[in-house]
Backbone as CSV, one residue per row, in Angstrom:
resi,resn,N_x,N_y,N_z,CA_x,CA_y,CA_z,C_x,C_y,C_z
1,MET,-46.505,233.745,196.947,-47.654,232.694,196.448,-48.129,231.598,196.967
2,SER,-49.590,231.687,197.138,-50.251,230.350,197.685,-49.771,228.832,197.241
3,THR,-49.602,228.032,198.097,-49.478,226.628,197.674,-50.827,225.909,197.178
4,ARG,-51.716,226.557,197.811,-53.117,226.107,197.659,-53.485,225.979,196.233
5,LEU,-53.954,224.791,195.694,-54.167,224.566,194.597,-55.418,224.986,193.999
6,ARG,-55.602,225.713,193.087,-57.064,226.129,192.615,-58.170,224.897,192.199
7,LYS,-59.213,224.702,192.552,-59.714,223.451,192.248,-60.278,223.702,190.976
8,ASN,-59.654,223.098,190.046,-59.753,223.220,188.642,-59.472,221.806,187.888
9,ARG,-60.761,221.327,187.364,-60.339,219.877,186.754,-59.781,219.760,185.547
10,SER,-58.867,220.814,185.032,-58.208,220.842,183.907,-56.753,220.951,184.545
11,ASN,-56.689,221.219,185.843,-55.338,221.193,186.600,-54.905,220.113,186.486
12,PRO,-53.619,219.431,185.683,-52.780,218.373,186.186,-52.590,218.127,187.493
13,GLU,-52.263,219.027,188.139,-52.037,218.933,189.596,-52.731,218.617,190.339
14,TRP,-53.853,219.320,190.165,-55.011,219.050,190.927,-55.867,217.431,190.468
15,ILE,-55.731,217.384,189.347,-56.205,215.891,188.995,-55.039,214.694,189.545
16,ALA,-54.219,215.032,189.596,-53.452,214.037,190.199,-53.584,213.611,191.751
17,ARG,-53.603,214.867,192.464,-53.811,214.869,193.709,-55.279,213.941,194.203
18,HIS,-56.413,214.308,193.229,-57.496,214.346,193.252,-57.418,212.717,193.084
19,ILE,-56.928,211.925,192.104,-57.178,210.325,192.002,-56.653,209.599,192.963
20,ASN,-55.210,210.525,193.640,-54.444,209.746,194.399,-55.245,210.113,196.204
21,ASP,-55.968,210.579,195.872,-56.568,210.927,197.294,-57.332,209.658,198.132
22,PRO,-56.765,209.291,199.445,-57.678,208.183,199.883,-58.827,208.356,200.392
23,TYR,-59.364,209.574,200.356,-60.470,209.842,200.776,-61.576,209.639,199.443
24,VAL,-60.867,210.021,198.345,-61.722,210.089,196.944,-61.954,208.213,196.726
25,LYS,-61.000,207.694,196.771,-61.048,206.308,196.783,-61.898,205.542,197.306
26,ARG,-61.838,205.900,198.902,-62.678,205.282,199.924,-64.118,205.907,199.521
27,SER,-64.406,206.912,198.942,-65.877,207.380,198.584,-66.373,206.489,197.646
28,VAL,-65.716,206.051,196.664,-65.764,205.667,195.452,-65.976,203.764,195.899
29,ALA,-65.608,203.652,196.693,-65.555,202.062,197.162,-66.651,202.221,197.923
30,GLU,-67.203,203.103,198.587,-68.345,202.835,199.581,-69.817,203.663,199.109
31,GLY,-69.597,204.061,197.715,-70.534,204.623,197.484,-71.251,205.882,197.722
32,PHE,-69.884,206.935,197.984,-70.422,208.085,198.728,-70.320,209.163,197.408
33,ARG,-71.096,210.091,197.127,-71.040,210.967,195.862,-69.579,212.090,196.038
34,SER,-69.020,211.939,197.154,-67.749,212.951,197.214,-67.025,212.645,198.416
35,ARG,-65.794,213.101,198.317,-64.828,212.553,199.886,-65.563,213.580,201.092
36,ALA,-66.348,214.744,200.524,-66.659,215.263,201.637,-67.416,214.633,202.705
37,ALA,-67.965,213.265,202.293,-69.071,212.532,203.297,-68.356,212.336,204.504
38,TYR,-67.105,212.263,204.621,-65.833,211.781,205.784,-65.641,213.074,206.270
39,LYS,-66.014,214.257,206.126,-65.960,215.208,207.128,-67.309,215.293,208.298
40,LEU,-68.596,215.162,207.339,-69.695,215.028,208.203,-69.458,213.864,208.934
41,SER,-69.310,212.747,208.730,-69.023,211.767,209.482,-68.260,211.672,210.680
42,GLU,-67.195,212.137,210.231,-66.248,212.296,211.567,-66.754,213.256,212.629
43,ILE,-67.317,214.495,212.292,-67.629,215.714,212.938,-68.960,214.887,213.841
44,ASP,-69.957,214.196,212.948,-71.116,213.540,213.639,-70.472,212.427,214.417
45,ASP,-69.876,211.706,214.372,-69.147,210.806,215.273,-68.795,211.319,216.422
46,LYS,-68.197,212.874,216.627,-67.652,213.029,217.887,-68.515,213.940,218.340
47,ASP,-69.713,214.927,217.893,-70.569,215.621,218.033,-71.730,215.127,218.536
48,HIS,-72.177,214.231,217.927,-73.612,213.232,217.843,-74.656,214.285,217.266
49,LEU,-74.797,214.858,216.107,-75.627,215.758,215.713,-76.878,215.328,215.188
50,LEU,-76.852,213.989,214.508,-77.795,213.649,213.753,-78.232,212.118,214.469
51,ARG,-79.643,212.284,214.647,-80.191,210.957,215.426,-81.458,210.918,214.611
52,PRO,-82.082,209.959,214.802,-83.511,209.344,213.896,-84.527,210.399,214.606
53,GLY,-85.509,210.813,213.938,-86.573,211.410,214.365,-86.315,213.025,213.988
54,MET,-85.083,213.122,213.740,-84.863,214.904,213.640,-85.185,215.325,211.938
55,ILE,-85.560,216.833,212.160,-85.958,217.145,210.930,-84.306,217.982,210.681
56,VAL,-84.099,217.550,209.503,-82.630,218.256,209.015,-82.481,218.570,207.854
57,VAL,-81.737,219.887,207.353,-81.911,220.793,206.281,-80.457,220.646,205.563
58,ASP,-80.312,220.483,204.535,-79.279,220.207,204.003,-78.556,221.499,202.873
59,LEU,-77.932,222.655,203.230,-77.755,223.657,202.067,-76.810,223.485,201.468
60,GLY,-77.044,223.636,200.114,-75.914,223.677,199.183,-75.743,222.021,198.986
61,ALA,-76.480,221.303,198.976,-76.373,219.825,199.168,-75.530,219.074,198.032
62,ALA,-75.742,219.521,196.701,-75.294,218.748,195.744,-73.429,218.516,195.508
63,PRO,-73.305,217.352,195.353,-74.057,216.307,194.750,-74.776,215.489,195.578
64,GLY,-74.607,215.720,196.917,-75.485,215.120,197.969,-74.798,213.922,198.952
65,SER,-73.345,214.157,199.217,-72.444,213.192,199.857,-72.942,213.618,201.555
66,TRP,-72.933,214.792,201.704,-73.728,215.093,203.132,-74.971,214.505,203.287
67,THR,-75.755,214.662,202.418,-77.044,214.086,202.597,-76.984,212.945,202.671
68,GLN,-76.179,211.941,202.124,-76.061,210.602,202.135,-75.619,210.270,203.468
69,VAL,-74.525,211.288,204.167,-74.352,210.753,205.354,-75.417,210.847,206.522
70,ALA,-76.329,212.007,206.403,-77.384,212.543,207.085,-78.531,211.318,207.248
71,ARG,-78.772,210.654,205.588,-80.045,209.766,205.662,-79.310,208.604,206.387
72,GLN,-78.125,208.045,206.357,-77.769,207.077,207.347,-77.805,207.470,208.452
73,ARG,-77.773,208.537,208.776,-77.753,208.734,210.455,-79.182,209.001,211.064
74,LEU,-80.334,209.431,210.029,-81.374,209.306,210.373,-82.525,207.986,210.236
75,MET,-81.838,207.083,209.895,-82.453,205.757,209.433,-82.950,205.140,210.658
76,GLY,-84.212,204.696,210.519,-84.506,203.733,211.665,-84.423,202.222,211.491
77,ARG,-84.985,201.522,212.402,-84.779,200.168,212.285,-85.133,199.372,211.114
78,ASN,-86.091,199.867,210.223,-86.389,199.248,209.150,-85.831,199.854,207.987
79,GLY,-84.881,200.447,208.191,-83.916,200.799,206.899,-84.573,202.300,206.276
80,ASP,-85.511,202.697,206.816,-86.326,204.226,206.009,-85.740,205.260,206.825
81,ILE,-85.910,206.374,206.247,-85.433,207.638,207.258,-86.749,207.867,208.283
82,ASN,-86.139,207.852,209.464,-86.897,208.268,210.755,-86.898,209.450,211.027
83,GLY,-87.683,210.493,210.548,-87.311,212.104,210.751,-87.789,212.819,209.327
84,ARG,-86.929,213.749,208.886,-86.942,214.201,207.702,-85.903,215.107,207.524
85,LEU,-85.814,214.668,205.969,-84.068,215.353,205.524,-84.521,215.949,204.283
86,ILE,-84.366,217.150,204.113,-84.767,218.262,203.202,-83.334,218.803,202.888
87,ALA,-82.966,218.466,201.256,-81.807,218.951,200.581,-81.965,220.050,199.773
88,LEU,-81.371,221.280,199.650,-81.461,222.505,198.812,-80.290,222.428,197.867
89,ASP,-79.955,222.852,196.479,-79.146,223.244,195.907,-79.723,224.167,194.908
90,LEU,-78.844,224.784,194.158,-79.150,225.533,192.843,-79.158,224.298,191.765
91,LEU,-77.948,223.461,192.148,-77.651,222.451,191.024,-79.065,221.286,191.236
92,PRO,-79.172,220.656,190.120,-79.980,219.361,190.619,-79.201,218.012,191.386
93,ILE,-80.105,217.190,192.326,-79.600,216.330,192.908,-80.271,214.982,192.651
94,ASP,-79.128,213.714,192.354,-79.706,212.693,192.303,-80.635,212.454,193.177
95,PRO,-81.761,211.684,193.002,-82.907,211.500,194.324,-82.136,210.264,195.139
96,LEU,-82.425,210.547,196.339,-82.123,209.660,197.424,-83.540,209.294,198.036
97,PRO,-83.630,207.886,198.301,-84.768,207.425,198.979,-85.217,208.341,200.224
98,GLY,-86.465,208.643,200.410,-86.817,209.288,201.510,-86.394,210.713,201.860
99,VAL,-85.588,211.142,200.884,-85.116,212.375,201.141,-85.948,213.503,200.108
100,GLU,-86.044,214.716,200.682,-87.082,215.591,199.892,-85.933,216.683,199.465
101,LEU,-86.139,216.967,198.028,-85.308,217.742,197.169,-85.920,219.024,196.887
102,LEU,-85.170,220.012,197.114,-85.619,221.510,196.431,-84.367,222.025,195.795
103,GLN,-84.351,222.328,194.375,-83.670,223.131,193.493,-83.937,224.612,193.546
104,GLY,-83.022,225.481,193.643,-83.132,226.663,193.655,-82.212,227.655,194.903
105,ASP,-82.311,228.768,194.800,-81.384,229.477,195.726,-81.828,229.574,197.030
106,PHE,-81.651,229.092,198.318,-82.350,228.998,199.210,-82.866,230.654,199.802
107,HIS,-82.217,231.353,199.561,-82.586,232.738,200.112,-83.240,233.469,199.252
108,HIS,-83.665,233.244,198.114,-84.877,233.448,197.328,-86.108,233.111,197.860
109,GLU,-87.017,234.266,197.359,-88.293,234.238,198.451,-89.003,232.862,197.843
110,THR,-89.245,232.750,196.647,-89.864,231.568,195.992,-89.528,230.395,196.416
111,VAL,-88.094,230.046,196.728,-87.701,228.934,197.555,-88.056,228.601,198.933
112,GLU,-87.606,229.793,199.496,-87.816,229.696,200.831,-89.619,229.398,201.120
113,LYS,-90.447,230.075,200.500,-91.808,229.693,200.311,-92.254,227.729,200.439
114,ASP,-91.225,227.721,199.099,-91.458,226.323,198.919,-91.063,225.234,200.210
115,LEU,-89.871,226.008,200.798,-89.150,225.100,202.256,-90.368,225.408,203.331
116,VAL,-90.967,226.553,203.403,-92.026,226.666,204.530,-92.853,225.619,204.350
117,THR,-93.385,225.554,203.157,-94.778,224.876,202.804,-94.414,223.266,203.282
118,LEU,-93.016,222.889,202.900,-92.492,221.590,203.296,-92.450,221.225,204.726
119,LEU,-92.291,222.307,205.481,-92.000,222.344,206.937,-93.276,222.631,207.672
120,GLY,-94.293,222.851,206.882,-95.710,223.117,207.592,-95.759,223.974,208.642
121,GLY,-94.702,225.091,208.633,-94.412,226.212,209.803,-93.738,225.510,210.787
122,GLY,-93.094,224.600,210.707,-92.284,223.942,212.049,-90.489,224.553,211.608
123,ARG,-89.981,223.904,212.558,-88.712,224.540,212.504,-88.092,223.147,212.405
124,VAL,-86.469,223.244,212.305,-85.808,222.074,212.549,-84.489,222.152,213.228
125,ASN,-84.416,220.485,213.397,-83.382,220.608,214.441,-81.983,220.731,214.047
126,VAL,-81.480,220.420,212.711,-80.071,220.571,212.296,-80.131,221.175,210.969
127,VAL,-79.215,222.545,210.833,-79.185,222.906,209.570,-77.601,222.391,209.181
128,LEU,-77.159,221.963,208.051,-76.039,221.707,207.670,-75.341,222.525,206.410
129,SER,-74.543,223.276,206.366,-74.128,223.758,204.988,-72.621,223.728,204.869
130,ASP,-72.283,223.034,203.508,-70.970,222.671,203.267,-70.820,223.628,201.842
131,MET,-71.548,224.855,201.782,-71.453,225.365,200.781,-69.899,226.065,200.402
132,ALA,-69.467,226.167,199.232,-68.346,226.617,198.968,-68.310,227.538,197.348
133,PRO,-68.233,228.847,197.387,-68.153,229.022,195.799,-67.138,228.362,194.582
134,ASN,-67.391,228.577,193.661,-66.383,227.869,192.759,-64.949,229.049,192.845
135,LEU,-64.122,228.487,193.425,-62.882,229.141,193.694,-62.398,229.690,192.374
136,SER,-61.850,231.123,192.427,-60.813,231.748,191.369,-59.363,231.835,191.841
137,GLY,-58.956,231.366,192.991,-57.511,231.387,192.885,-57.194,232.559,193.662
138,VAL,-58.111,233.867,193.427,-57.554,235.163,193.998,-58.357,235.071,195.691
139,ALA,-57.162,234.615,196.361,-57.653,234.784,197.775,-58.623,235.836,198.246
140,ALA,-58.457,236.942,197.956,-59.158,237.953,198.865,-60.887,237.681,198.190
141,ALA,-60.840,237.890,196.648,-62.030,237.289,196.388,-63.255,236.011,196.933
142,ASP,-62.018,235.356,196.674,-62.676,233.685,197.244,-63.198,233.553,198.835
143,SER,-62.133,234.418,199.727,-62.756,234.587,201.088,-63.960,235.350,201.074
144,ALA,-64.269,236.395,200.568,-65.354,237.214,200.379,-66.300,236.637,199.823
145,ARG,-66.470,235.781,198.892,-67.585,234.866,198.607,-67.949,233.898,198.984
146,SER,-67.237,233.124,199.670,-67.211,232.075,201.120,-67.702,232.692,202.330
147,LEU,-67.523,233.711,202.542,-68.146,234.531,203.815,-69.435,235.088,203.639
148,LEU,-69.691,235.517,202.362,-71.442,235.633,202.022,-72.143,234.869,202.164
149,LEU,-71.336,233.401,201.705,-72.352,232.007,201.869,-72.766,231.659,203.147
150,ALA,-71.492,231.804,203.961,-71.617,231.490,205.613,-72.682,232.456,206.171
151,GLU,-72.576,233.723,205.783,-73.421,234.669,206.635,-75.113,234.104,206.206
152,LEU,-75.413,234.281,204.844,-76.614,233.708,204.368,-77.018,232.371,205.115
153,ALA,-76.222,231.481,205.135,-76.468,230.182,206.005,-76.907,230.250,207.191
154,ALA,-76.088,231.341,207.948,-76.330,231.559,209.578,-78.001,232.330,209.583
155,ASP,-78.060,233.026,208.548,-79.269,234.039,208.746,-80.544,232.734,208.642
156,PHE,-80.360,232.110,207.611,-81.275,230.897,207.333,-81.429,229.933,208.924
157,ALA,-80.304,229.559,209.347,-80.180,228.658,210.532,-80.848,229.472,211.857
158,VAL,-80.602,230.764,211.827,-81.295,231.500,213.007,-82.903,231.720,213.064
159,LYS,-83.279,231.747,211.557,-84.483,231.936,210.986,-85.079,230.557,211.385
160,TYR,-84.798,229.382,210.895,-85.664,228.268,211.091,-85.280,227.016,211.820
161,LEU,-83.935,227.322,212.827,-83.646,226.147,214.039,-84.468,226.396,215.085
162,GLN,-84.983,225.195,215.720,-85.442,225.035,217.067,-84.439,225.662,217.982
163,PRO,-84.981,226.133,218.964,-83.861,226.950,220.169,-82.997,225.821,220.707
164,ASP,-82.954,224.325,220.527,-81.816,223.989,220.882,-81.401,223.079,219.709
165,GLY,-81.407,223.611,218.460,-80.687,223.276,217.492,-79.538,223.560,216.994
166,ALA,-79.097,222.833,216.291,-77.852,222.699,215.587,-77.182,223.327,214.356
167,PHE,-76.211,223.962,213.929,-75.756,224.570,213.058,-74.309,224.266,212.639
168,LEU,-73.966,223.780,211.328,-72.895,223.227,211.029,-72.391,224.053,209.809
169,VAL,-71.405,224.566,209.697,-71.215,225.438,208.284,-69.747,225.374,208.050
170,LYS,-69.208,225.261,206.879,-68.247,225.458,206.314,-67.480,226.982,206.533
171,ALA,-66.441,227.296,206.638,-65.998,228.545,206.704,-64.287,228.616,206.594
172,PHE,-63.934,229.631,206.081,-62.582,229.725,205.782,-61.631,230.706,206.365
173,GLN,-60.813,230.209,207.134,-60.259,231.330,208.055,-59.226,232.332,207.043
174,GLY,-59.400,233.582,207.448,-58.962,234.689,206.726,-59.770,235.847,206.808
175,SER,-59.975,237.023,206.078,-60.430,238.193,205.976,-61.720,237.747,206.531
176,GLY,-62.327,238.503,207.365,-63.557,238.085,208.230,-64.194,237.031,208.700
177,TYR,-63.208,235.985,208.997,-63.469,234.841,209.820,-63.593,235.265,211.032
178,SER,-62.939,236.253,212.001,-63.204,236.260,213.210,-64.287,236.677,213.490
179,GLN,-64.673,237.717,212.566,-66.085,238.520,212.808,-67.161,237.689,212.904
180,TYR,-66.976,236.612,211.871,-68.115,235.528,211.672,-68.208,234.983,212.965
181,VAL,-67.147,234.207,213.446,-67.492,233.520,214.381,-67.757,234.239,215.921
182,GLU,-67.609,235.823,216.104,-68.098,236.450,216.912,-69.761,236.565,216.652
183,ARG,-70.122,236.952,215.303,-71.646,236.946,214.960,-72.263,235.650,215.301
184,LEU,-71.654,234.139,214.883,-72.105,233.181,215.734,-72.541,232.929,216.955
185,LYS,-71.363,233.679,217.831,-71.456,233.872,219.481,-72.405,234.021,220.030
186,LYS,-72.649,235.257,219.308,-73.795,236.488,219.606,-75.248,235.635,219.489
187,ALA,-75.123,234.770,218.696,-76.623,233.962,218.223,-76.774,232.878,219.031
188,PHE,-75.438,232.108,219.038,-75.663,230.722,219.918,-74.851,230.708,221.136
189,ARG,-75.453,229.760,221.816,-74.723,229.630,223.441,-73.337,229.095,222.951
190,SER,-73.052,228.076,222.104,-72.101,227.130,222.104,-71.364,227.266,220.519
191,VAL,-70.112,227.752,220.525,-69.331,227.605,219.086,-68.312,227.026,219.104
192,THR,-68.076,226.145,218.380,-66.461,225.161,218.382,-66.334,225.135,216.925
193,VAL,-64.579,224.904,217.053,-64.073,224.894,215.512,-63.869,223.327,215.293
194,ARG,-64.166,222.567,214.130,-63.893,221.570,213.817,-63.139,221.475,212.650
195,LYS,-61.881,220.508,212.625,-61.417,220.262,211.407,-60.955,218.743,211.119
196,PRO,-61.692,218.378,210.406,-61.639,217.029,210.178,-60.390,216.577,209.700
197,ALA,-60.257,215.125,209.530,-59.207,214.617,208.948,-58.919,214.523,207.489
198,ALA,-60.290,214.796,206.794,-60.685,214.628,205.156,-60.463,216.133,204.706
199,SER,-60.502,217.399,205.807,-60.128,218.631,205.208,-58.713,218.524,204.819
200,ARG,-58.100,218.981,204.062,-56.617,218.956,203.577,-56.123,220.081,204.457
201,GLU,-54.922,219.523,204.652,-54.046,220.146,205.342,-53.919,221.720,204.691
202,THR,-53.550,222.027,203.669,-53.327,222.745,203.176,-54.420,223.667,202.691
203,SER,-55.764,223.390,202.907,-56.775,224.408,202.962,-57.124,224.984,204.293
204,ALA,-57.491,226.431,204.241,-57.993,227.372,205.287,-59.423,226.778,205.740
205,GLU,-59.868,225.652,204.901,-61.188,225.363,205.364,-61.343,224.713,207.062
206,VAL,-62.355,225.395,207.722,-63.002,224.499,208.869,-64.344,224.706,209.027
207,TYR,-64.742,223.890,210.051,-66.291,223.952,210.022,-66.406,224.209,211.701
208,LEU,-67.557,225.132,211.567,-68.020,225.722,212.606,-69.489,225.099,213.094
209,LEU,-69.552,224.743,214.605,-70.384,223.969,215.076,-71.158,224.697,216.114
210,ALA,-72.065,225.627,215.891,-73.093,226.261,216.626,-74.022,225.634,217.107
211,ARG,-74.324,225.543,218.529,-75.353,224.788,218.990,-76.379,225.936,220.237
212,GLN,-77.674,225.793,220.239,-78.504,226.211,221.135,-78.518,227.780,220.669
213,LEU,-79.469,228.175,220.274,-80.143,229.731,219.969,-79.908,230.381,221.393
214,ARG,-79.495,231.406,221.481,-79.721,232.752,222.502,-81.363,232.844,222.523
């Protein structure tokens, strides 16, 4: 039986771990919407994905912690976003100054058309995806749903990235993982694995960073 906890707010063990998590405490103190902010921060500190002047799309952005980090990294000297930052999610996202929000399923035609309109037919520098399904606790089912989201995010990135763009996506090691990595390697010139410190050791979660479309 897996020792991995089901992410369930009614689970006393999960609640206790969440409350005592140093990244949770830090995110509250520093005004981030979730501990996930530190995953992107660490990866960006290492790989320098986000810079002022870029066009960035954050898929599955709610509640918005990755969007907050991206916004900070895109800021110009005047404190405003230098570039564009578009955040999409099925769920509503509380507004952030200078961030363009789209609510809906990013692979549905109407939402995609809205995005194309926002972009004015242009392409983007970076696609971020920290998407994950609601976990059921059934490993095979959770792995399959996670892989589907990662596949959809990759389809989106290949379609809208600039040739020298970057794609950062959450993936879970398990069934289909190696095939997904190979798929990215066929589409991108560079694919690296990142496991930031804020990712729990007990989690099969990793982040794949793909750069430069073939």
